VEXZA-960302 format. One record per atom (N, C-alpha, C): x, y, z. Coordinates in steps of 0.1 Angstrom, whole numbers, plus 5000, padded with zeros to 4 digits. Layout:
BEGIN
XYZ;...
// end
This chain:
BEGIN
500849885000;500050005000;500950125000;501850135008;502850245009;503450264995;503750154989;504450164976;503450234966;502150204966;501250264957;501150414959;501050444972;500950594975;502250664971;503350604972;504550664968;504550684953;504150594945;504050604931;503150714926;501950724933;501050834930;501550964933;502350984943;502951114947;503951154936;504751054933;505751084922;505051124909;503951064906;503251094893;502751234894;502151274905;501651404906;502751514906;503851484912;504951574911;505451594897;505551484890;506051484876;505051564868;503751534870;502751604862;502751754864;502851794877;502851934880;504052004874;505251924875;506451984870;506351994855;505751904848;505651904833;504852024829;503852074837;502952174832;503152304840;504352334844;504652454851;504752564841;503752644839;503652744829;504552864831;505152914820;505953034821;505553134810;505053254813;504753354803;506053434801;506753404790;507953474787;507753624783;508653704787;508553854784;508853874769;507853914761;508053944747;508754074744;509354084733;509954214729;508854324727;509254444728;508254554725;507654524711;506354544709;505754524697;505654664690;506554684680;506654814674;506054814660;505254914657;504654934644;504855074639;504755094626;504855234621;503455284618;503355414622;502055474620;501855524606;500755484600;500655524586;500055664584;499455714595;498855854594;499355944605;500355894613;500955964624;500056034634;498955954637;498055994648;498355934661;499355844662;499755774674;499055644676;498155604667;497355484669;497555394657;497655264660;497855164649;497155034652;497054954643;496454824644;497554714647;497354644658;498254534662;497654404661;498354304655;497954164655;498654094667;497854084678;498454044691;498953904690;498453824681;498853684680;500353674675;500753784669;502153794663;503153754674;502853794687;503853764697;503653644705;502653554701;502453434708;503753344709;504453344699;505653254698;506653304709;506753434710;507753484720;507253454735;505953464737;505453434750;505553284754;505253204744;505453054747;506853014749;507753064741;509053024741;509152874736;509652784744;509752644740;508552564743;507552624750;506352554754;505452534742;504652424742;503852384731;502552464731;502152514720;500952594719;499752514721;499752384719;498652294721;498252284736;499152314745;498852294759;498452424766;498552534759;498352664765;497352754757;496752844765;495952944758;496453074762;496653164752;497253294755;496153404752;496053484762;495053604760;495753734764;495253844759;495853974761;494754064767;495254144777;494254224785;494854364787;493854454788;494354594790;494854624804;494354544814;494854564828;495454434833;496254454843;496854334849;495854254856;494854324862;493754264870;492954174861;492654224849;491954144839;492754024835;494054034834;494853924830;494853824841;494953864854;494953764865;493653694866;492553764864;491253704865;490753634853;491553654842;491153594829;489953644823;489653774825;488453834820;488853944810;487853984802;487954094792;489154074783;489253954778;490353934768;490154024756;491254074751;491254154739;491154074726;490454134716;490354074703;491854074697;492153974689;493553964685;494054074676;493054144669;493354264661;492954384670;493954454675;493754544685;494454684681;493654794684;494154924682;494354984696;495655034697;495955084710;495055204714;494855214727;493955324731;494755434738;496055424739;496855524743;497855554732;497955684728;498755704716;500255684719;500955634708;502355614708;502855494716;502455484729;502955374737;501855334747;501555194747;500655144757;501155004762;500954984775;501354864781;500054774783;500154654777;499054554779;499654434786;498754344790;499154224798;498754094792;499653994793;499553874787;499253764797;498253674795;497953564804;498253434796;499053354802;499453224796;498753124806;497753044801;497052954809;497152804804;497352714814;497552574811;496152524808;495952454797;494652414793;494052304802;494852214807;494352104815;494052144830;494852234835;494752264849;494252404853;494252494843;493852624845;494852714852;496052654854;497152734860;497552834850;498152944854;498453054845;499653134850;500153204841;501253304844;500953424836;501453544840;501253674833;502553744830;502453824821;503653914817;503154044810;504054134808;503654264801;504054264787;503454354779;503754374765;503654524762;504754584757;504654724753;504254734738;503154804736;502754834722;503354974718;504254984709;504955104705;504455144691;504055264689;503655324676;504655434672;505455404662;506455504657;505955584645;506255714645;505855794634;506455754621;505755754610;506255734597;506655864590;507855874583;508155994576;507056034567;506556154569;505556204560;506156294550;506156254538;506856324527;505756364517;505856494513;504956544502;505556514489;504756514479;505256484465;506256584462;507456544458;508556634454;508356694441;509056804439;509056874426;509456784415;508756794404;509056704392;510456744387;511156654382;512456674376;512256684361;512756794355;512656814341;513956844334;514256784323;515456804315;515056834301;515856914294;515556944280;516156834271;515356794261;515856694252;516956754243;518056674242;519156714234;519156664220;518356564217;518456514203;517056454199;515956504205;514656474201;514256324203;514956254212;514656104214;513856084227;513556194234;512756194247;513556114258;514756104257;515656034267;516656124272;516856124286;517756204292;518356134304;519456184310;520056124322;519756214333;519056164344;518656244355;519456214367;519756314375;520256304389;519056314398;518556194403;517356194411;517556254424;518856264429;519156304442;519056454444;518856534433;518856674435;517656724443;516656634444;515456664453;515456614467;516656554470;516656484484;516456584495;516956694495;516756794506;515356834507;514656844495;513256884495;512456764501;512756644497;512056524502;512256504517;513456514522;513756484536;513456604545;513156724538;512956844546;514156874555;515356844550;516556864557;516656784570;515956674571;516056594583;517156494581;518256504589;519456424587;519256284591;518156254598;517956114602;517156034591;516756104580;516056034570;516956004558;516755894552;517555854540;516555834529;516955844516;516055834505;516655734495;515755644491;516155554480;515055554470;515355524457;514455534446;514155404440;512855384435;512355264430;511555294417;511555204408;510755224396;509255194398;508855114408;507455084411;507155114425;505855134428;505455154442;505655024450;505354914444;505454784451;506854764455;507854794446;509254774450;509654864461;509054994461;509355084472;508855034485;507654974485;507054924497;507754804502;508254724493;508954604497;510454624499;510854744496;512354784497;513154684489;512754664476;513554574468;513754634454;514754594447;515054644433;515254794433;516054844443;516354984444;517155024432;516855144427;517655204416;519055234421;520055164416;521355164421;522155294418;521855344406;522655464401;521655584401;521355634412;520255734413;520855874408;522155894407;522656014403;522756024387;522555914381;522655914366;521655804361;520355844363;519355744359;518755784345;518655694336;518055714323;516655674323;515755764319;514355734319;514055624309;512955554312;512555444302;511255484295;510555584300;509355644293;509355784296;508455854289;508356004291;506856044290;506356104301;506956124314;507055984321;507755974332;507855854340;507755884355;506955804362;506755824377;507655714384;508555764392;509355684401;508855704415;509355624425;508955634439;510155644448;510055744456;511155774466;510655714480;511455624485;511255574498;512155634508;511455704519;512155774529;512155694542;513355664546;513455574558;514055664570;513255654581;513755714594;514755614600;516055654600;517055554605;516955524620;516155604627;515955574641;514955464643;513955464635;512755374637;512655274626;513255294615;513055204603;511755224596;510955324600;509755344593;509955414580;509155384570;509355424557;508155504551;508355624546;507355694538;507655694524;506655694515;506855684501;506155794494;506855854484;506255964476;506655944462;505755974453;506055964439;506956074434;507756054424;508556154417;508456144402;507956244396;507756244381;509056304375;509556234365;510656284357;510156304343;510556414336;509956444323;511056504314;511156454302;512056514292;511256614283;511656734284;510956844277;511356854263;510456894254;510856904240;511857024238;512857014229;513757114226;513357184213;513457314213;512957384201;513757344188;514857274189;515657244177;514857164167;513957084172;513157004162;512257084153;511857204158;510957284150;511757404143;513057404144;513857514139;514257484125;514457594117;515057584104;516457644104;517157634093;518457684092;518457824085;518857934093;518758064087;519758094077;519358174067;520358214057;521158334062;522358344056;523158464059;522458594054;522758704061;522258834056;523358914050;523258954038;524259034031;523559174027;524259274031;523759414027;524859484019;524459574011;525459654004;525959774012;527159804011;527759914018;527360044012;527060144021;526660274016;527860364014;528960334021;530160424020;531460344020;531360214017;532460124016;533460134028;532860144040;533660134053;533459994059;532659904053;532459774059;531459774071;530859884073;529959894085;528559934080;527459874085;526159924082;525159874093;523959914092;522959874102;522159754096;521859654105;521159534101;519859514109;518859464103;517659414110;517859264111;518259214122;518559064123;517258984123;516159044125;514858974126;514358924112;515058974102;514758924088;514758774087;515558704095;515658564095;514658484104;513858554111;513058484121;512058384114;511558414102;510658324096;511458194092;512758204089;513458084086;513858004099;514158074109;514558014122;513357944128;512158004128;510957944134;509857934123;510057844114;509057834102;507657794107;507457724118;506157684122;505457794130;506157894133;505458004141;505157974155;505857874161;505557844175;505957954184;505457964196;505658074205;507058064211;508058064203;509458064208;509858214210;510758224220;511458354222;512858354215;513058444206;514358454199;515158574204;516358544208;517358644213;518658634205;519258744203;520458754194;521658794202;522858734199;524058764207;525258764197;526358834202;527558844194;528458734196;528258644206;529158524207;528358414214;528858294212;528158174217;528058174232;529058214239;529058214254;527858304259;527758414253;526658504257;525258434254;525158374243;523958304239;523558194249;524558114253;524358004262;523958054276;524558174280;524258224293;523058324293;522558354281;521458454279;521958584285;523158624281;523758744286;523858844275;523558974278;523659084269;523059064255;521759034255;521159024241;521259154234;521259144220;521359254212;519959314209;519859434204;518659494198;518659444183;517859354180;517959284167;517459374155;516659474158;516159554147;517059664143;518059694151;518959804148;520359774153;520959674146;522359634150;523359674140;524459734145;525559784136;526659684138;527059614127;528159514128;529459584133;530259504140;531459544146;532659484138;532359384130;533459324121;532759284108;533459254098;532959214086;533759104079;533158984077;531858944082;531758914097;530558894102;530358874116;529358764118;529558674128;528658574131;527658614142;526458594140;525358624150;524858494155;524758484168;524158364175;522758394180;521858294177;520458314181;520158204191;519558244202;518958154212;517458144210;517058024207;515557994205;515057924217;514157994225;513757934238;512257914238;511857794243;510457754244;509857804257;508557774259;507957814271;508457734283;508957614280;509457534291;510857574296;511457674289;512857714293;513857644285;513457534278;514457464269;514857554257;516057554253;516557634242;517457564233;517657614222;518657564212;519257684206;520557664201;521257774194;521357754179;521357854172;521757854158;522457984155;523057994143;523758114140;523758134125;524058254121;524158294107;525158404106;525558434094;526658534092;526058664085;526458774091;526058904084;527358954077;527159014066;528259074059;527859194051;528859284050;528659414043;529459404030;528759404019;529459384006;529759524000;530959533995;531359663989;530559703977;530259833975;529659873962;530759873952;530359833940;531359823929;531859963926;533159983924;533760113922;534060133907;533760243902;534060273888;535060393888;536160373882;537260473882;537160563870;536160643870;535960743860;535860883866;536260983858;536161123863;534761173862;534461273868;533061333868;532861413855;533961443848;533761523835;534861493826;534561493813;535461463802;535161563791;536061573782;535861653770;536561583758;535961613746;536661553735;536561663724;537561653715;537661753704;536561733694;536161843688;535161833678;535661753666;534761663662;535161573651;535761443655;536061423668;536661303672;535761233682;536161123688;535361053698;536061033711;535360993721;535860973734;535460833739;536360763745;536060623751;535960643766;534860613772;534660603786;534960463790;536060443797;536560303800;536460283815;535760183820;535660153834;536760073839;537359993830;538559903834;538059783841;536759753841;536259633848;535959523839;535659403844;535459283836;533959263834;533559223822;532159193819;531759063826;532758983830;532358853837;532058883852;532458993858;532259023872;531059123874;530759193863;529759303865;528759303853;527659353856;526659383845;526659543844;526659583831;526759733829;525559783822;525159903825;524059963819;524360113817;524460163805;524760303802;523560383798;523460503804;522360593801;522960723794;522160783786;522560913780;521361003781;521661113788;520661223790;519361153796;519561063806;518461003813;517760883806;518260843795;517660733787;518660623786;518160493788;519060383786;519460363772;520760343770;521260323756;521160173754;520260133746;519959993743;521159923737;521459803742;522559723737;523959753742;524059863750;525359903755;525559843769;526059723770;526259663783;527659613785;528659683779;530059643780;530759743790;531959713794;532659793804;533059933798;532959953785;533360083780;532360133770;532360263768;531360323759;532060423750;531860423737;532460523728;531460633727;531960753730;531060873730;531360953718;530260993711;530361073699;529661203700;528961223711;528261353713;528261393727;528261523730;528361573744;526961543751;527061543764;525761533772;526061473786;524961423792;525061363805;525061213804;526061153808;526161003808;526160943822;525560823823;525560753836;525760603833;526660543841;526860403840;526460343853;525560243852;525060163863;525760033864;526259993875;527159883876;526559783887;526259663883;525759553892;526859453894;527159413907;528059313910;527459173908;528159093901;527558953899;527658873912;528658893920;528858823932;527858863943;527758993946;526959033957;525659103954;525359133942;524159193938;524059343942;525259403946;525259543949;525459623936;524959743937;525059833925;525559973928;526160033919;526460173920;526460243907;526360373907;526360443894;527260563895;527760603883;528560723882;528060813871;527960933875;527361043866;528561113860;528561133847;529661193839;529061293830;529761413830;529461523820;530561513809;530061513797;530961503786;530761633777;531861703775;531761833767;532461813754;531961873744;532661883731;533362023730;534662023728;535462143728;536162163715;536462283712;537362313700;538762293705;539462223697;540862173701;541962263694;541662393692;542662483686;543862483695;545062473689;546362483696;547162593689;546962713693;547562833686;549062823686;549762773696;551162783696;551762643692;550862543689;551362413684;552262343695;551962363708;552762303718;552162173723;550962123717;550362003721;549262023732;549162143737;548162183747;547162273741;545862233740;544962313733;544662443740;544262543733;544062673739;543162673752;542062593751;541162593763;541862543775;542762453774;543562393785;544562493790;544862593783;545862683787;545262803794;543962793797;543362893806;543562843820;544762863825;545162803838;544362843850;543962973850;543263023861;541763003860;541362953848;539962913846;538963033845;539463153841;538563273840;538063303826;538363203817;537963223803;538663333796;539763373801;540563483795;541963423793;542363393780;543663333778;544763433779;544463563779;545563663778;546263673791;545663643803;546263663816;546963543822;547163443813;547763323818;549263323813;550163353821;551563363817;552463303828;552563163828;553263093839;554663143841;555463163830;556863193832;557163343833;556063423832;556263573833;557063633822;556963583810;557763633799;556963733790;555763763795;554763853788;554263793776;554363653774;553763583763;552763493769;551463513766;550463423772;550663273769;550363183778;550663043776;550162993762;548963033758;548362973746;549163013734;550063113735;550963153724;552363123727;552663063738;554063033743;554362883742;555262843734;555562703732;556462643744;556862733753;557662693765;556962763777;555862703782;555062783791;555662813804;556662723809;557262753822;558662813821;559062833808;560362903806;561562833811;561462693809;562662613814;563562563803;563262623791;564062583779;563762443774;562662383780;562262253774;560862273769;560662253756;559462283749;558262213755;557162283756;555962223762;555562093756;555662083743;555261963735;556161843739;557461873743;558261763748;557861723763;557561823771;557261793785;555861723787;554961733777;553761663779;553761523773;554861483767;554961353761;556061263768;556761313778;557761243785;557161113791;557861003789;557560873795;556160823791;555160883797;553760833796;553060903784;553361023782;552661103771;551161133776;550361183768;549061213771;548061103768;547061093776;546060983774;545261003761;544860893755;544060903743;542560943746;542160923759;540760953762;540561083769;541561163772;541361293778;542161393771;541861513774;542561623768;543661673777;543461663790;544361733799;544861633810;545661543806;546261443816;547761433812;548561513819;549961523815;550961473826;552261473823;553261423831;553561513843;553761463855;554161533867;555261453874;556461473870;557561393874;557761393889;557761513895;558061523910;556761513918;555561483912;554361463919;554061583929;554261703924;553961823932;552661883928;551861813920;550561863915;550761973904;551961993900;552162093889;552762013877;552062003866;552561923855;553861983849;554661903844;555961943840;555962063830;554962073822;554962183812;554662313818;554262313831;553962433839;554962453850;555862353852;556762343864;558162373859;558762483865;560162513861;561162433869;560762343878;561662243885;560962113884;561162043872;560361923870;560661803879;561861793885;562161683893;562161723908;561761843911;561661883925;562861883933;564061903927;565361903934;565762043939;564862143937;565262273941;566062353931;566462283920;567262343910;566362363897;566262483892;565362513881;565862423869;564862383862;565162293850;566162373841;565962503839;566862573830;568262573834;568462563848;569862563853;570462423853;569662323849;570262183848;570762153834;570962263826;571662253813;573162263815;573662153820;575062153825;576062163813;575662123801;576662143790;576462273783;575562363788;575462493784;575162503769;574262413764;573962423750;572562473748;571962523759;570562583758;569462473758;569862353760;568862243759;569062143771;568262153782;568362063794;568061923791;567461893779;566961753777;568061663773;569361713770;570361623766;571461613776;571161653789;572161643800;571861523808;572861433808;572661303815;574061273822;574361343833;575661333838;576061193844;575061123848;575360983853;575160873843;574760913831;574660823819;573660703822;572560743828;571560633831;570260653822;570460733812;569360753802;568260843807;568360893819;567360983824;567961123824;567361223817;567861353817;567961413832;569061483834;569261533848;568161623853;567461693844;566361783849;565161703854;565161573851;564061483856;564561393867;565761403872;566361323882;566861403893;566261403905;566561493916;567961463922;568461343921;569661303928;570961363921;570761413909;571961463902;572461603907;571561693905;571961833907;572261873922;571661793931;571861833945;573361813950;574161753941;575561733945;576461853940;575961943933;576762053927;576862163937;578062203940;578262313951;577662443947;577662473934;577262603929;575862633933;575062533938;573662563941;573462563956;574462543964;574362533978;573862663985;574262773979;573862903985;572362933985;571662863976;570162893975;569362793984;569962713991;569262624000;568662704012;567362684015;566862764026;565762684033;565562724046;564462664054;563362764055;562162704056;560962794056;560062744068;559662834077;558962794089;558062914093;556962894100;556262754101;555662714088;555462584086;554862534074;554062414077;552762414078;551862524073;551962654081;551562764074;551562894080;550262964077;550063074084;548763144082;548963294079;549663364088;549863504087;551263544081;552263474087;553663504083;554463374082;555463384073;556363274072;557763324071;558763254078;560163304078;560963214068;561763284060;562663224051;564063244056;564863134058;566163144064;567163064056;568263124051;569263054044;569862944052;570162834045;570762714051;572162744055;572862844048;574162884052;574163004060;575363044065;575463164074;575763284066;575763274053;576063394044;574863484044;575163614043;574163714041;574063744026;572863734020;572763754006;571563854003;571463893991;570363983986;569763903974;568463893975;567763823964;566263873964;565463783958;564063823957;563263693958;561963703962;561063593964;559863613956;559363503949;558163503942;557263393948;555963413949;555063303954;554063273943;553963143939;553163103928;551963013934;550863023927;549762923931;549962793924;549062703926;549262563920;549162563905;548462673900;548362683885;549662743879;550562783887;551762843882;551762993881;550663053886;550563203884;551163263896;551963373894;552663443904;551663523912;551463503925;550563573933;551163693940;552363663945;553263773951;554563773944;554963893939;556163903931;557163993937;558463963934;559564053936;559664103951;559464003960;559564043974;561064043978;561564153983;562964173985;563464083997;564564003994;565163924004;566563974007;566864004020;568164064023;568564014036;569863974037;570363914049;570363764049;570263714061;570263564063;568863514063;567863594067;566463554068;565563674066;564363644062;563363744061;561963684065;561063774069;559763734073;558763784062;557963694057;557063734046;555663744051;554963844047;553563854051;552663784041;552063674045;551263594035;549763604039;549363694047;547963704052;546963724041;547463774029;546563794018;546263664010;546963564013;546863434005;545663354011;544963294001;543863204006;544463064009;543762984017;544162854021;544462774008;545562694008;545962613997;547362583996;547762523985;549162493982;549862593974;551062643978;551762743970;553162703968;553862773960;555262743957;556062873959;557062863968;557962983971;559262973964;559563073955;560763063947;561763173953;562863133957;563863223962;564963223952;565263353947;566263373936;567463453942;568663403942;569863473946;570863463934;571163573929;572063573917;571363513906;571963413900;571463343889;570763203893;570663183906;570163053911;568863073918;567862993915;566562993921;566262853927;565562863939;565162733945;563762753949;562962643947;561562643950;561162543961;560362583970;559862493980;558262513981;557662403986;556162413987;555862484001;554762554000;554162614012;552762594013;552262544025;550862524027;550362644036;549262704031;548662814038;547362764044;547262784057;545962744064;544862854062;
// end
């Protein structure tokens, strides 16, 4: 009997030991709040495993209670889907009861509601299309600060779908250089609070904006004709707008002098009144759409020269002869149109025109290359070509002072009017010889003669043809009365036409003089180059060779001449000492 009681006791001990319930302390039950009101839905059965530990769920019943008293008494058990009734943190109580015996144990459970990052939809990312393929490379991270609201505890990751963002999988790995796959495209930014692990999601739209380049045309260059051949003129740059924007879309066109300014939209030009600064010059155009996307194009502006015609404004020809007006231009480069007395001469489209009657002529010249044109107006007179002295210069040309009186033109002062004098400048070289030296007279004009020293006085009126300060008559070094056969250096050029010869002869040194100031206005001083005191005379001639001031006494080493009576222009001052005369130019202001 004692043995049976002992066995029963041991059985009860073993049974009680086998069903000694333990309600294990579960971890805090943490959820993220989807609306950040501090309340969330908890599935209380989620923590059953932690409460049981290694105990079998078949042997126990687990219930959850709002108070410890309810847990101890096993009353008012909570439904397994439970919303906390205290925001952010609530303590509830767990009852673990043995099914067979009703024995129980209790423990606590913390229900924690963590806020979820609330992110508003970020600003869309927009890039301009560079080649009309609607594809661009985006840096998604440029909106991170906006998305995180500068919260350093939040991190941002990007996903192509919302489900990937919610599952935190297939994250876009290269978020700083993401190429869109459609246009527009919606991506999703997942914002994680690193303290709680809670994640907020917001959409991000990326869009490739159209570039104006697809609707643009290629502008033509603008060429204008020069009005004064300085390479500068005023342009209306908007003449090309129809070519740049042929569809008439609402683009904004701005004009710039260089590409950098066009890219930066800096210092746009006034396109309707632009004066070029170089020729040719490239103009850059910024074409901008309403989206802010822009494209550049350019064109060249150039100022083309007006064709030049090298003709005088007036010509004359002798009665009974003809005159050829020659432009010297090529018929392959220009188109010519000749007018006579306001009427087009039919069939005359060559570079030259043979004139047989006096009147008003006009040649209109078109450039084949540039389309520019110019015209030259010419007066042609018919004159009597009487040459009374037979010196090759007709009487009408020997009216040097142009007063229609041939009797008062006497260049050399020998009291013989030029039209009756075969040696007009008195240099012992016949006028007919002086007008035919080297070049001779032109076939097309009556009065185009030789001027060896280029002093604007033709040789036949110049008594110092080579401008060496020695009168032509004094360069007759062989004293035979003819300066044309003197060639001391044997180079076939007569000495009176070569300034380097006579300047080496000592006999002329005494006539060298300085003249100052030059230009002068009221007075001019003549001073001998040597220290000798001499007595001589001064004559002043105008450019036609007429003596304006005569026989001014020169005495001593220098003299001051009163020139206040002279008009502005070029004059020639002749200083004569003994048998030697020297001429210098004087400009009167």
